[in-house]
Rosetta silent file (secondary structure, phi, psi, omega in degrees, C-alpha in Angstrom):
SEQUENCE: MLVLTDSLKISAVIPVYNEEEVIDEFSSRLVESLKETASDYEVIFIVEGDDGTLAKLKELTTANPRIRLDYNEKRLGLGKAMKKGLSLISHDADYVLTMDADLNHQPEEIQKLLKARDEADIVVGSRSRNHGMVGKLPLFKRVVSGTTNWLLRSVFKIPSSDVTSGFRLYSANAVESVRDQLTSTNFEVTAELLILAKRKGLTITEVPITFIPRPRGNSKLSFVRSGIGYAKLLAKLGF
SCORE:     score description
SCORE:     0.000 S_00000001
   1 L     0.000  134.087  177.238  -18.142   -1.605   -4.361 S_00000001
   2 L   -74.439  129.919  176.710  -18.110   -3.933   -1.372 S_00000001
   3 L  -118.141  122.305 -179.293  -19.912   -2.430    1.627 S_00000001
   4 L   -90.683  133.104 -179.471  -19.245   -4.051    4.988 S_00000001
   5 L  -102.701  -18.287 -179.989  -22.056   -4.017    7.485 S_00000001
   6 L   -82.995  167.368 -179.878  -20.318   -5.658   10.425 S_00000001
   7 L   -69.727  122.006 -176.689  -18.120   -3.815   12.867 S_00000001
   8 L  -152.357  123.574  175.580  -14.689   -3.399   11.316 S_00000001
   9 E  -114.066  126.477  177.232  -11.874   -0.909   11.899 S_00000001
  10 E  -109.262  131.870  172.407   -9.028   -0.558    9.426 S_00000001
  11 E  -108.774  115.031  178.720   -5.860    1.297   10.248 S_00000001
  12 E   -92.543  121.912 -178.112   -4.066    2.399    7.088 S_00000001
  13 E  -109.432  114.416 -171.506   -0.325    2.968    7.429 S_00000001
  14 E  -127.301   98.211  174.425    1.025    4.984    4.510 S_00000001
  15 E   -70.048  141.057 -175.614    4.703    6.036    4.355 S_00000001
  16 E  -137.196  128.433  175.010    5.081    9.105    2.125 S_00000001
  17 E  -130.396  106.812  177.568    8.274   10.667    0.720 S_00000001
  18 L    48.295   66.096  179.407    7.948   13.774   -1.463 S_00000001
  19 L  -119.860   39.519 -178.552    4.649   12.951   -3.136 S_00000001
  20 L   -56.836  -32.805 -173.364    3.334   16.457   -3.595 S_00000001
  21 L   -72.559  -26.612 -173.888    2.178   15.747   -7.175 S_00000001
  22 L  -121.640   -8.498 -169.700   -0.204   12.871   -6.283 S_00000001
  23 H   -63.346  -31.900  177.385   -0.983   13.093   -2.564 S_00000001
  24 H   -63.623  -50.917  178.402   -4.258   15.003   -3.024 S_00000001
  25 H   -65.508  -43.630 -179.110   -5.728   12.430   -5.413 S_00000001
  26 H   -61.578  -51.533 -176.726   -4.335    9.474   -3.522 S_00000001
  27 H   -61.058  -41.550 -179.702   -5.627   10.615   -0.094 S_00000001
  28 H   -67.914  -39.356  179.144   -9.111   11.449   -1.381 S_00000001
  29 H   -70.688  -37.229 -179.451   -9.482    8.113   -3.152 S_00000001
  30 H   -65.417  -47.173  179.810   -8.115    6.254   -0.174 S_00000001
  31 H   -61.970  -41.944  179.824  -10.511    7.893    2.297 S_00000001
  32 H   -62.927  -41.664 -179.433  -13.505    7.376   -0.010 S_00000001
  33 H   -66.513  -41.259  178.769  -12.643    3.709   -0.397 S_00000001
  34 H   -63.825  -38.988  177.679  -12.212    3.225    3.357 S_00000001
  35 H   -60.065  -35.933 -174.040  -15.525    4.926    4.019 S_00000001
  36 H   -89.374  -10.439 -176.948  -17.306    2.508    1.679 S_00000001
  37 H  -121.118   -7.208 -179.099  -15.648   -0.699    2.937 S_00000001
  38 L  -136.607  147.241  177.858  -15.198   -0.292    6.684 S_00000001
  39 L   -74.138  -23.026  179.542  -17.455    0.826    9.541 S_00000001
  40 E  -151.175  150.771 -177.960  -14.467    2.692   11.059 S_00000001
  41 E  -158.056  163.032  168.663  -11.004    3.651    9.861 S_00000001
  42 E  -146.131  153.518  178.315   -7.948    5.769   10.475 S_00000001
  43 E  -124.548  120.713  179.046   -5.128    6.808    8.124 S_00000001
  44 E  -110.789  110.199  177.275   -1.619    7.260    9.522 S_00000001
  45 E   -94.815  122.732  174.347    0.753    9.042    7.117 S_00000001
  46 E   -98.962  104.989 -166.978    4.421    8.710    8.011 S_00000001
  47 E  -103.053  131.082  175.315    5.741   11.735    6.137 S_00000001
  48 E  -128.685  165.192  176.384    9.332   12.408    5.048 S_00000001
  49 L    99.540  176.265 -172.948   10.842   14.945    2.662 S_00000001
  50 L  -128.343   19.427  176.153   10.751   18.682    2.149 S_00000001
  51 L   -90.100 -157.132 -176.407    8.252   19.340   -0.632 S_00000001
  52 L   -84.566    6.486 -177.796    4.631   20.423   -0.254 S_00000001
  53 H   -57.811  -50.482 -177.246    3.347   16.970    0.855 S_00000001
  54 H   -57.374  -47.178 -179.892    3.238   17.806    4.534 S_00000001
  55 H   -58.476  -44.283 -179.611    1.335   21.078    4.040 S_00000001
  56 H   -63.923  -40.254 -177.689   -1.309   19.337    1.918 S_00000001
  57 H   -74.231  -30.416  175.620   -1.793   16.565    4.436 S_00000001
  58 H   -63.478  -37.424  176.386   -2.074   19.033    7.299 S_00000001
  59 H   -61.412  -39.458 -178.474   -5.033   20.618    5.504 S_00000001
  60 H   -66.278  -36.918 -178.973   -6.689   17.225    5.327 S_00000001
  61 H   -65.529  -23.673  177.654   -6.354   16.628    9.053 S_00000001
  62 H   -73.107  -27.236 -178.308   -8.302   19.765    9.828 S_00000001
  63 H   -96.088  -20.590  179.689  -11.260   18.427    7.813 S_00000001
  64 L  -139.668  104.168 -176.036  -10.941   14.779    8.855 S_00000001
  65 L   -67.024  -10.348 -179.835   -9.793   13.882   12.386 S_00000001
  66 L   -82.633   -3.137  174.888   -9.332   10.262   11.323 S_00000001
  67 E   -97.721  126.206  178.799   -6.221   11.287    9.392 S_00000001
  68 E  -122.052  150.088 -177.104   -3.051   11.421   11.471 S_00000001
  69 E  -124.909  143.440  170.800    0.425   12.588   10.601 S_00000001
  70 E  -129.567  108.586 -176.709    3.857   11.698   11.852 S_00000001
  71 E   -99.258  134.292  178.634    6.507   14.005   10.302 S_00000001
  72 E  -124.742  109.824 -177.265   10.220   13.166   10.204 S_00000001
  73 L   -62.542  -40.155  175.820   12.532   15.947    9.078 S_00000001
  74 L   -91.972  129.952 -175.804   15.378   13.451    8.622 S_00000001
  75 L   -59.534  129.020  179.203   14.604   10.695    6.107 S_00000001
  76 L   -86.079  -38.396 -164.980   13.987    7.335    7.798 S_00000001
  77 L    94.767  152.086 -174.426   13.830    5.012    4.771 S_00000001
  78 H   -59.013  -40.446 -178.126   10.812    2.856    3.975 S_00000001
  79 H   -60.919  -49.341 -178.990   11.724    0.149    6.484 S_00000001
  80 H   -68.953  -35.751  177.182   12.026    2.399    9.479 S_00000001
  81 H   -65.327  -39.481 -179.543    9.005    4.466    8.387 S_00000001
  82 H   -67.174  -46.459  179.661    6.900    1.353    8.088 S_00000001
  83 H   -57.732  -42.027 -178.496    7.960    0.041   11.526 S_00000001
  84 H   -65.223  -45.674 -179.159    7.157    3.446   13.077 S_00000001
  85 H   -61.298  -41.436 -178.220    3.731    3.550   11.381 S_00000001
  86 H   -68.594  -24.319  177.177    2.815    0.062   12.490 S_00000001
  87 L   -80.356   -9.231 -179.531    3.641    1.035   16.107 S_00000001
  88 L  -100.205    0.351 -179.240    1.107    3.922   15.896 S_00000001
  89 L   -64.292  147.322  178.521   -2.015    1.946   15.020 S_00000001
  90 L   -63.711  149.271 -177.364   -4.973    2.270   17.361 S_00000001
  91 L   -67.337  -17.779 -177.171   -5.418   -0.469   19.947 S_00000001
  92 L  -103.565   13.088  176.262   -8.880   -1.242   18.648 S_00000001
  93 L   -68.705  139.293  179.312   -7.903   -1.730   15.002 S_00000001
  94 L   -94.154  -36.335 -177.419   -8.989   -5.029   13.486 S_00000001
  95 E  -138.114  152.938  178.590   -6.917   -4.861   10.298 S_00000001
  96 E  -120.677  126.139 -179.529   -3.904   -2.888    9.086 S_00000001
  97 E  -106.686  134.324  171.785   -3.681   -1.770    5.438 S_00000001
  98 E  -127.006  147.760  177.865   -0.420   -0.778    3.739 S_00000001
  99 L  -168.157  162.702  176.163   -0.003    0.508    0.188 S_00000001
 100 L   -74.406  149.191 -179.018    2.062    2.896   -1.942 S_00000001
 101 L   -97.510    7.991 -172.789    0.992    6.536   -2.037 S_00000001
 102 L   -98.707    8.891 -178.591    2.130    7.133   -5.629 S_00000001
 103 L    70.655   12.148  165.607   -1.019    5.672   -7.316 S_00000001
 104 L   -63.868  -39.540  175.015    0.765    2.556   -8.576 S_00000001
 105 L   -92.714  145.022 -176.299   -1.786    0.864   -6.289 S_00000001
 106 L  -101.037  117.172  179.427   -5.475    1.566   -6.701 S_00000001
 107 H   -56.958  -27.731  179.378   -7.349    2.428   -3.489 S_00000001
 108 H   -66.360  -15.441 -179.228  -10.587    1.105   -4.979 S_00000001
 109 H   -91.987    7.574  172.791   -9.097   -2.389   -4.877 S_00000001
 110 H   -56.917  -35.908 -179.735   -8.967   -2.475   -1.101 S_00000001
 111 H   -57.562  -35.273  178.897  -12.202   -4.416   -1.311 S_00000001
 112 H   -60.008  -41.858 -179.559  -10.400   -7.244   -3.055 S_00000001
 113 H   -70.238  -38.469 -178.043   -8.082   -7.724   -0.053 S_00000001
 114 H   -65.611  -35.294  179.735  -10.963   -7.391    2.398 S_00000001
 115 H   -66.194  -21.244  179.427  -12.934  -10.153    0.706 S_00000001
 116 L   -98.352    6.679 -170.854  -10.029  -12.541    1.387 S_00000001
 117 L   -66.255  -23.504  176.119   -9.461  -11.455    4.960 S_00000001
 118 L   -82.711   -4.546 -177.777  -10.962  -14.663    6.441 S_00000001
 119 L   -84.446  -25.714 -174.693   -8.628  -16.854    4.417 S_00000001
 120 L  -162.772  170.768  178.283   -5.386  -15.853    6.170 S_00000001
 121 L   -73.978  -29.928  179.905   -3.643  -13.568    8.625 S_00000001
 122 E  -132.206  131.427  176.206   -2.075  -11.578    5.747 S_00000001
 123 E  -112.029  120.349 -178.580   -3.532  -10.830    2.358 S_00000001
 124 E   -99.535  129.202  173.319   -0.969   -9.778   -0.311 S_00000001
 125 E   -83.017  106.600 -171.386   -2.079   -7.769   -3.339 S_00000001
 126 E   -88.537  122.442  172.925   -0.161   -9.595   -6.057 S_00000001
 127 E   -70.482  131.912 -173.238    1.016   -7.689   -9.153 S_00000001
 128 E  -123.231  147.892  175.213    0.185   -9.766  -12.201 S_00000001
 129 E   -61.848  -22.740 -177.203    1.383   -9.715  -15.782 S_00000001
 130 E   -95.859    1.730 -178.695   -2.292   -9.657  -16.748 S_00000001
 131 E  -128.684   98.236  174.957   -3.219   -6.644  -14.563 S_00000001
 132 E    90.526 -141.602 -165.389   -1.647   -3.325  -15.440 S_00000001
 133 L   -97.387   -0.183 -175.895    1.929   -2.546  -16.338 S_00000001
 134 H   -56.653  -43.768 -178.296    4.003   -5.490  -15.024 S_00000001
 135 H   -73.964   -9.455  178.323    4.148   -7.253  -18.348 S_00000001
 136 H  -101.067    2.410  178.888    5.173   -3.962  -19.987 S_00000001
 137 L   -68.476  153.475  174.408    8.182   -3.206  -17.823 S_00000001
 138 L   -52.824  149.165 -178.540   11.633   -3.219  -19.442 S_00000001
 139 H   -55.343  -42.738  179.212   13.154   -6.667  -19.608 S_00000001
 140 H   -56.094  -47.305 -176.969   15.905   -5.783  -17.099 S_00000001
 141 H   -68.473  -37.842  178.765   13.400   -4.714  -14.446 S_00000001
 142 H   -64.491  -40.401  179.817   11.210   -7.781  -15.027 S_00000001
 143 H   -65.300  -46.643  179.418   14.242  -10.039  -14.673 S_00000001
 144 H   -59.380  -51.149 -176.484   15.418   -8.314  -11.472 S_00000001
 145 H   -64.770  -41.295 -176.983   11.973   -8.340   -9.916 S_00000001
 146 H   -68.244  -40.426 -179.573   11.199  -11.895  -10.975 S_00000001
 147 H   -66.509  -42.351 -178.861   14.576  -13.255   -9.764 S_00000001
 148 H   -62.159  -48.064 -179.834   14.249  -11.439   -6.407 S_00000001
 149 H   -62.227  -44.728 -178.356   10.715  -12.805   -5.844 S_00000001
 150 H   -61.753  -43.052 -179.120   11.750  -16.324   -6.849 S_00000001
 151 H   -64.146  -47.448  178.678   14.775  -16.332   -4.572 S_00000001
 152 H   -61.037  -44.156  179.310   12.822  -15.030   -1.577 S_00000001
 153 H   -60.880  -44.284 -174.213    9.992  -17.507   -2.136 S_00000001
 154 H   -69.667  -46.997 -175.899   12.411  -20.409   -2.489 S_00000001
 155 H   -67.437  -44.834 -172.890   14.673  -19.623    0.448 S_00000001
 156 H  -102.985    2.074  178.306   11.927  -18.748    2.934 S_00000001
 157 L    54.890   44.839  178.999    9.052  -20.914    1.570 S_00000001
 158 L   -87.252  126.132 -177.644    6.688  -17.980    1.378 S_00000001
 159 L   -82.650   61.557  176.443    3.315  -18.841   -0.223 S_00000001
 160 L  -149.053  140.775  178.106    3.027  -15.687   -2.367 S_00000001
 161 L   -83.027   -8.371 -176.587    3.976  -15.002   -5.947 S_00000001
 162 L  -136.764   75.957 -176.083    4.742  -11.365   -5.101 S_00000001
 163 L   -65.244  -25.577 -175.453    6.854  -11.163   -1.956 S_00000001
 164 L   -97.256    4.700  177.095    7.888   -7.567   -2.593 S_00000001
 165 L   -73.701  135.922 -177.201    4.407   -6.063   -3.077 S_00000001
 166 L   -96.840   -1.622  179.999    3.570   -3.437   -0.456 S_00000001
 167 L   -87.050  101.256 -171.510   -0.194   -3.535   -1.017 S_00000001
 168 E  -145.840  159.122  173.328   -1.397   -5.698    1.869 S_00000001
 169 E  -123.319  121.840  176.928   -4.004   -6.299    4.541 S_00000001
 170 E  -113.315  146.711  164.324   -2.792   -7.664    7.916 S_00000001
 171 E   -68.604  149.500  179.820   -4.748   -8.746   10.892 S_00000001
 172 H   -59.481  -36.242  178.866   -3.905   -6.520   13.840 S_00000001
 173 H   -62.709  -36.755  178.575   -2.635   -9.603   15.647 S_00000001
 174 H   -64.925  -43.120  177.697   -0.228  -10.333   12.813 S_00000001
 175 H   -61.721  -44.274 -179.095    1.222   -6.834   12.985 S_00000001
 176 H   -63.989  -27.930 -178.740    1.654   -7.035   16.733 S_00000001
 177 H   -73.136  -28.096 -170.045    3.482  -10.348   16.339 S_00000001
 178 H  -120.551  -18.846 -169.205    6.183   -9.095   13.985 S_00000001
 179 H   -61.482  -37.817 -177.932    6.574   -5.324   14.075 S_00000001
 180 H   -70.529  -16.100 -178.776    9.076   -5.083   16.975 S_00000001
 181 H   -92.602   -4.838 -176.849   11.392   -7.513   15.214 S_00000001
 182 L   -68.347  135.083  178.970   11.681   -5.480   11.979 S_00000001
 183 L  -128.619   -6.209 -177.552   15.221   -4.293   11.207 S_00000001
 184 L   -63.572  147.812 -179.879   15.036   -3.392    7.518 S_00000001
 185 L   -96.092  -41.795 -171.194   15.979    0.093    6.399 S_00000001
 186 L  -123.153 -139.774 -171.171   14.435    0.315    2.880 S_00000001
 187 L   -64.723  -19.478 -178.098   12.246   -1.543    0.467 S_00000001
 188 L   -69.929   -5.555  178.111   13.259   -4.984    1.704 S_00000001
 189 H   -61.616  -31.178  179.366   10.918   -4.452    4.670 S_00000001
 190 H   -62.271  -39.586  177.503    8.072   -5.891    2.558 S_00000001
 191 H   -72.459  -42.192 -177.994    9.852   -9.214    2.310 S_00000001
 192 H   -58.900  -39.096  178.807   10.978   -9.150    5.964 S_00000001
 193 H   -58.726  -44.234  178.630    7.405   -8.786    7.131 S_00000001
 194 H   -73.117  -35.314  177.086    6.352  -11.975    5.358 S_00000001
 195 H   -60.202  -51.751 -179.153    9.491  -13.873    6.387 S_00000001
 196 H   -62.128  -41.034 -179.285    8.850  -13.102   10.059 S_00000001
 197 H   -64.414  -43.966 -178.620    5.163  -13.844    9.733 S_00000001
 198 H   -63.089  -39.065 -177.939    5.850  -17.224    8.074 S_00000001
 199 H   -70.509  -23.032  177.143    8.318  -18.164   10.844 S_00000001
 200 L   -90.654    3.183  177.189    5.684  -17.405   13.484 S_00000001
 201 L    85.352    9.829  178.112    3.168  -19.704   11.828 S_00000001
 202 L   -76.194  149.381 -174.879    0.969  -16.908   10.477 S_00000001
 203 L   -98.701  153.250 -172.350   -0.879  -17.701    7.268 S_00000001
 204 E  -133.573  133.928  172.871   -0.519  -15.790    3.959 S_00000001
 205 E  -136.349  176.657 -178.686   -2.726  -15.610    0.894 S_00000001
 206 E  -146.272  154.956  174.115   -2.886  -13.316   -2.144 S_00000001
 207 E  -133.134  147.762  179.804   -5.289  -11.688   -4.558 S_00000001
 208 E   -72.809  138.437  173.787   -4.465  -10.146   -7.932 S_00000001
 209 E  -124.379  166.383  175.207   -4.302   -6.336   -8.119 S_00000001
 210 E   -91.777  127.185 -179.263   -3.872   -3.787  -10.838 S_00000001
 211 E  -121.412  112.614 -174.351   -0.412   -2.126  -10.842 S_00000001
 212 L  -121.728  160.760  176.235   -0.143    0.867  -13.169 S_00000001
 213 L   -60.027  142.618  176.532    2.415    3.573  -13.860 S_00000001
 214 L   -64.162  139.711 -176.075    2.318    6.524  -11.486 S_00000001
 215 L   -75.706  -27.604 -177.124    0.544    9.421  -13.281 S_00000001
 216 L  -148.199  159.505  175.349    2.836   12.197  -12.004 S_00000001
 217 L    84.991  178.989 -176.307    6.086   12.590  -10.088 S_00000001
 218 L  -114.508  143.079  175.659    9.173   10.375   -9.933 S_00000001
 219 L   -63.563  143.855  177.920    9.692    6.904   -8.559 S_00000001
 220 L   -98.045    0.021 -177.103   11.669    6.648   -5.344 S_00000001
 221 L   -79.218  127.390  174.130   12.788    3.047   -5.981 S_00000001
 222 L  -110.245  115.683 -176.759   16.447    2.463   -6.414 S_00000001
 223 H   -64.722  -32.015  179.612   17.290   -0.935   -7.847 S_00000001
 224 H   -68.851  -48.722 -176.778   20.892   -0.724   -6.491 S_00000001
 225 H   -63.687  -38.272  178.130   19.769    0.228   -2.986 S_00000001
 226 H   -65.508  -44.239  179.613   17.038   -2.437   -3.104 S_00000001
 227 H   -58.962  -43.020  178.739   19.433   -5.087   -4.292 S_00000001
 228 H   -64.537  -43.667 -178.365   21.824   -4.394   -1.440 S_00000001
 229 H   -61.019  -46.232 -179.509   18.924   -4.438    1.039 S_00000001
 230 H   -65.821  -36.756  176.825   17.610   -7.777   -0.186 S_00000001
 231 H   -61.214  -44.972  178.716   21.139   -9.271   -0.142 S_00000001
 232 H   -61.875  -41.605  179.567   21.548   -8.187    3.469 S_00000001
 233 H   -64.318  -42.052  176.723   18.194   -9.664    4.328 S_00000001
 234 H   -63.071  -42.922 -179.068   19.073  -13.004    2.779 S_00000001
 235 H   -65.171  -37.904 -175.532   22.387  -13.064    4.596 S_00000001
 236 H   -77.938  -41.594 -172.035   20.824  -12.189    7.939 S_00000001
 237 H  -110.426  -15.896 -171.660   17.700  -14.397    7.836 S_00000001
 238 L  -105.591  -22.072 -173.805   18.262  -17.007    5.122 S_00000001
 239 L  -127.543    0.000    0.000   21.682  -18.481    5.513 S_00000001
């Protein structure tokens, strides 16, 4: 495990929608990883839904004041939840971490992104056919994902092989440069963030990550809703 000795504060922004089955494991692994890789940290959970997720996270805040909650009774959608979370980071944060709370992403791999932080303003955790389940996905899902990424990379000239990955490390300055311009409602916000960053001259790099099936619970990803969202994004920003 990478241990950072210099002064470094990470603000983790984690949108959560009905993740009662995995939130205990995810949050404990996330906090442990942040403790071992940063001199200071905070975790901001943007919580939606009506299962037991909120109650579990409230218990964590009593034991760890670095965990903060923002609860929304009405579902915002990932795009609006992400924009709200990015607006809540502390003024003294150096970097902003985003990742999925369903354990598709591994908190222990935060160190991989941190090692590349001096290379660019944004470090993307790129899902690879050689790391985890990407190569095992059904053909239809691989075709849809691959085509979407290819189209976004080609139209917007984004230097990343995984434009739709949500596992990222941003410099705080990068977040401040783009967050107020975000308009996406759902999953397409991941692409919009990189598009806006590229247009502002911010630099982007990537590192390979392990992407595995969630151990419990159900995926919230809708390919139909995502497809519509990406189509709207292309129409608005690309043509």
